[in-house]
Steps between C-alpha positions, in 0.01 A plus 500: 500500500417868470152439644649319799737788560213754492297289742797472736556877491136566591513239777818662635331843506199358685719314751697821554175689567395235753842517666490879523147494643573237765843646574348842558223351718758308703710815542194694621397231749855449630504866596183449709581169668819341627627224275641167605774300336235233449331717234822532301561126531147435375555735205813303401314168535217630282754619242635146477150354482397750232810422293444125526131528409591722203746240368234228530246728328742567214555125452123445486478756219679251276198268512210503255282813542190292578671256736245463781761407759694819435184709521387334822839552666517866395144565616565325831817704549314829446204404717726372779682832512175694522362262765818537705465880494134487605568250778791704635278809518220308676740347752663838564164666559387225740834513684459879522834569334547866416408583142829687452698189597288280272547735204873518570529121486279462192692771314831343594397147407350607167813706428712189560272276293478732198873575514579129507257432218660767283847359565383141445338579165806677365752249627301221334466705181872576466603143580244316290334692220798497262517119522132437421402333177252674271188306609580558869562867430165538324320327790678725746404808300136392484481424873685814614244765592583859427379629837588399854214689660231395252617166362165370382311657215173391341680322215699290748194411708295410190784277374482298822143395437509442125555137406791462263 
């Protein structure tokens, strides 16, 4: 339980750093460009989406560490997010949208997503973790990565390809 607590503290610090970075970027870009109510609505929607995805991710952490379905879903989730960012930049460049406006929207949406993810993880943790049985708790601890920004280390990647 102590290891889980330490991992959650580190994840909270990293989420806080991401929130500060994107919040500061959003504040800087809002000063340069007028902001619509649509941006704030989108931030709230992304907060809800981030929270919901975090709850689903936390539930998947109760599965076996080498469960292929869990690994495929988590990989697809990460790659989809990156693909969405790249596509939005390409579309914005082709539509000749001002870079300041694009950065304002990306900062705001990422702020909403990471804020929602932080809230979703901790709401799930406080509601569920005390009720988990020992084998579920040990699976959760094994599947919970210490870092949000660098979730995959060489040991994790090697474990995926070793037949057990």
